[in-house]
C-alpha positions in Angstrom: -25.2 14.3 19.1 -25.1 17.4 21.3 -21.5 18.6 21.6 -20.3 19.3 25.0 -17.8 22.2 25.7 -14.7 21.6 27.7 -13.1 24.8 29.2 -9.5 24.0 30.2 -8.1 26.7 32.5 -4.6 27.6 33.6 -2.7 30.6 35.1 -1.2 32.0 31.9 2.1 33.7 31.2 3.3 36.8 29.3 4.2 35.8 25.7 6.9 38.4 25.3 9.1 40.4 27.6 7.1 43.5 26.6 3.9 41.9 28.0 5.3 41.4 31.5 4.1 44.7 33.0 0.6 44.3 31.8 0.5 40.7 33.0 1.8 41.7 36.4 -0.8 44.5 36.6 -3.6 42.0 36.0 -2.2 39.7 38.7 -2.3 42.7 41.1 -5.9 43.3 40.2 -5.2 46.5 38.2 -2.5 47.9 40.4 0.7 48.4 38.4 3.8 46.9 40.1 6.4 49.1 41.6 9.6 49.5 39.5 11.4 47.2 41.9 8.8 44.5 41.7 8.7 44.7 37.9 12.5 44.5 37.7 12.6 41.5 39.9 10.1 39.6 37.8 11.8 40.6 34.6 15.1 39.4 36.1 13.6 36.0 36.8 12.2 35.7 33.3 15.6 36.7 31.9 17.3 34.0 33.9 15.2 31.3 32.1 15.5 32.8 28.6 13.3 35.9 28.6 9.9 34.2 28.7 8.3 31.1 30.2 7.5 28.1 28.1 4.2 27.8 30.0 2.1 29.0 27.1 3.5 26.4 24.7 3.3 23.7 27.4 -0.3 24.6 28.1 -1.2 24.7 24.4 0.3 21.2 24.0 -1.7 19.9 27.0 -5.0 21.4 25.7 -4.3 19.9 22.2 -3.5 16.5 23.9 -6.8 16.5 25.8 -8.7 17.4 22.7 -7.1 14.6 20.7 -7.6 12.1 23.5 -11.3 13.0 23.8 -11.7 12.8 20.0 -10.3 9.3 20.1 -12.4 8.2 23.1 -15.7 9.9 21.9 -15.5 11.2 18.3 -17.3 14.4 17.7 -18.7 14.7 21.2 -16.4 17.4 22.8 -15.4 20.9 21.9 -12.2 21.8 23.9 -11.2 25.4 24.4 -8.7 27.2 26.6 -9.1 30.2 29.0 -6.4 31.8 31.1 -6.7 33.5 34.5 -4.3 36.3 33.7 -3.3 36.3 30.0 -5.5 36.4 26.9 -7.5 34.5 26.0 -9.1 35.1 29.4 -11.5 32.7 31.0 -14.4 35.0 30.5 -13.6 35.5 26.8 -13.5 31.8 26.1 -16.6 31.2 28.1 -18.4 33.8 26.0 -17.5 31.8 22.8 -19.3 28.8 24.2 -22.4 30.9 24.9 -22.1 32.5 21.4 -21.9 29.1 19.7 -25.0 27.8 21.5 -23.2 25.1 23.6 -25.5 24.4 26.5 -23.2 22.2 28.7 -19.6 23.0 29.6 -17.2 21.0 31.7 -14.6 23.0 33.6 -11.1 21.6 34.2 -8.2 23.5 35.9 -4.7 22.3 35.1 -3.8 22.1 38.8 -4.2 18.9 40.9 -4.9 20.5 44.3 -8.0 22.6 45.1 -8.1 25.9 47.0 -10.3 28.8 47.6 -7.6 31.2 46.3 -6.6 29.1 43.2 -8.9 26.6 41.5 -12.1 28.0 43.1 -11.4 31.4 41.6 -11.1 29.8 38.1 -14.4 28.0 38.5 -16.3 31.0 39.9 -15.1 33.2 37.0 -16.1 30.6 34.4 -19.5 29.9 36.0 -20.3 33.6 36.1 -19.3 34.1 32.5 -21.3 31.1 31.3 -24.5 32.3 32.9 -27.3 29.9 32.2 -25.1 27.3 30.5 -25.0 24.0 32.5 -21.5 24.2 34.0 -20.0 20.9 35.4 -16.9 21.4 37.5 -14.1 18.9 37.9 -12.7 19.4 41.3 -9.3 18.4 42.8 -7.8 15.4 41.0 -4.6 14.9 43.0 -6.0 11.5 44.2 -6.4 10.1 40.7 -4.6 6.8 40.5 -2.9 7.6 37.1 -1.7 11.0 38.4 -0.1 9.4 41.5 1.5 6.6 39.4 3.0 9.2 37.0 4.4 11.2 39.9 5.8 8.0 41.6 7.5 7.0 38.3 9.2 10.4 38.0 10.4 10.2 41.6 11.9 6.8 40.9 13.5 8.1 37.7 15.1 11.0 39.6 16.2 8.8 42.4 18.0 6.6 39.9 20.4 9.5 39.2 21.6 9.4 42.8 24.6 7.1 43.5 23.2 3.8 44.5 25.0 3.7 47.8 23.2 7.0 48.9 19.7 6.2 47.7 18.5 4.8 50.9 19.3 8.1 52.7 18.0 10.4 50.0 15.0 12.5 51.0 12.2 13.4 48.6 10.7 16.9 49.0 7.2 17.3 47.5 6.3 21.0 46.9 3.4 23.1 45.8 2.8 26.8 45.3 2.3 28.6 48.6 -0.8 30.7 49.3 -1.6 33.3 51.9 -2.2 31.8 55.3 -5.6 33.5 55.6 -7.1 30.7 53.4 -6.8 28.5 56.5 -9.2 30.6 58.5 -12.1 29.3 56.4 -11.1 25.7 56.6 -9.3 25.4 53.3 -7.8 21.9 53.0 -5.1 22.8 50.5 -2.2 21.9 52.9 -3.8 18.6 53.8 -4.2 17.8 50.1 -0.5 18.4 49.5 0.5 16.1 52.3 -1.9 13.3 51.4 -0.9 13.4 47.7 2.8 13.3 48.7 2.2 10.4 51.1 0.4 8.4 48.4 3.0 9.1 45.7 5.8 8.3 48.1 4.2 5.0 49.0 3.8 4.1 45.3 7.4 5.0 44.7 8.4 2.9 47.7 10.0 5.9 49.4 10.3 6.0 53.1 12.1 9.4 53.5 10.0 12.3 52.3 8.6 15.6 53.4 6.7 18.5 52.0 7.6 22.2 51.5 6.1 25.3 49.9 7.5 27.5 47.2 7.0 30.6 45.1 5.3 32.7 47.8 4.1 36.0 46.5 5.8 39.3 47.1 3.2 40.7 49.6 3.0 41.7 53.2 0.7 38.8 54.0 2.1 35.7 55.8 2.2 32.8 53.4 2.1 29.0 54.1 5.5 27.6 54.9 8.1 26.3 55.4 9.6 27.5 52.2 11.6 25.0 50.2 14.8 27.0 50.6 14.5 26.9 54.3 13.7 23.1 54.2 16.8 22.4 52.1 19.0 24.2 54.7 17.3 22.3 57.5 17.7 18.9 55.8 21.4 19.6 55.2 21.9 20.6 58.9 20.3 17.2 59.8 22.9 15.4 57.7 20.9 14.8 54.5 23.3 14.8 51.5 20.8 14.1 48.6 17.4 15.5 47.9 14.9 14.8 45.1 12.7 17.8 44.5 9.2 16.9 43.2 7.0 19.9 42.5 3.8 17.8 42.7 1.6 20.9 42.7 2.7 21.9 39.1 1.9 20.2 35.9 4.4 21.8 33.5 7.7 23.6 33.1 7.3 27.3 33.8 8.8 30.1 35.9 8.1 28.5 39.3 9.9 25.3 38.3 12.6 26.6 36.0 13.6 29.5 38.2 12.4 28.9 41.7 13.7 25.3 41.7 16.2 24.8 38.9 18.0 28.1 39.6 17.1 29.5 43.1 16.8 26.2 45.0 19.7 24.7 43.1 21.8 27.7 44.0 21.1 27.1 47.7 21.9 23.4 47.4 25.2 24.2 45.8 26.0 26.7 48.5 25.4 24.2 51.4 26.8 21.2 49.7 23.6 19.4 49.0 23.0 17.2 45.9 19.7 18.2 44.5 17.9 16.7 41.5 14.4 17.5 40.3 11.7 15.2 38.9 10.7 15.7 35.3 7.5 17.8 34.7 4.3 16.1 33.4 3.9 18.6 30.4 2.1 16.8 27.6 3.0 13.3 28.5 0.4 11.2 26.6 -0.5 9.2 29.7 -1.1 12.5 31.6 -3.4 14.2 28.9 -5.2 10.9 28.5 -5.9 10.9 32.3 -7.3 14.4 32.0 -9.5 13.4 29.2 -10.9 10.5 31.3 -11.7 13.0 34.1 -13.9 14.8 31.6 -15.5 11.6 30.4 -16.4 10.7 34.0 -18.5 13.8 34.6 -19.9 14.3 31.1 -23.7 13.7 31.0 
C-alpha cells in the first residue's frame, strides 16, 4: 500500500516567553515589533499564564487525527504537522515528505472558514514547498454536519448555565478572527461563511436570538472587518440584553484569542456594563472532532 501524507497546519505559538519576540517578528514578515507592541503582546501572554496552550492543544489534535486515521485505514496515512509562524514550519514539514518519497499529500488547516489571507496562505506555502508532489487541498469545512452539531451542542451546554427564566432572552454571539477589510475587494467570502455557519449552528441548537461579531483584530493601521465583539457587547446591553453566550466558532482550540480576548478582555467589558457573559467550551481534541477531521481526509484521499 502506498502511504499518503497528511500535512496538518495551524498558526503556531511561541513555546516560551523568550520566544515571543522572534515569533512576533515572523508574523510581521521579518520586521521586529516596536517595544510597545512587544510589551502589549507579552502582557497578554502573562495574563493567561506566560504562554498559550495552543501548542499542546494542536499536538493533541494532530495525534488524535493520526490515531483516528490509523483506526479507519491502518497503515495508509502518515500525519505530520507544520506551523505558519513557529517551528516546525510548513515548509520544513513539507520537505520531510519530499525527502521520504511520499508522492501524495493531503493538506488540512485547523480552521473551519476559508480566506485569502488565512487558509489560502497555508495552502500556497505548502504547495510551493511540496513541488511536484500531488497536493490535495481540503478547503473550508465549516459546513460539515458533525462540526455544526458539535458547535450546537456546546451552545446548548453554555445556555444551560443561564438561569432558566432568562434563557429565552439570552443572545448567542458567534465570532471569528477579524481580517483586514481589503480581502473583500477581491470577493473573499469569509464574512458570508461566518454568518452562514452561525445560522446553521443556531438552527441546530434551536436558538432564535443570535448575531455575529469579529474579534482579535491586528494592531495595524489597516481597517479590519467589524463590528468588534467588545462593541457588540455594549450595543446588546444598551438594547436591554442581560445574558450573552459567546461562541468563538472560528477557533478550534483554547489559545490567546480565546483565553485573553474573550475570557479576560470581553469578560471585563461584560462585568463593567452589567452583562452576564458565558463562553462555549472549545473543541480542542474532542474525539468526535478529531474523528470528523480524519473523515475529511478520507473523503479526498485517492
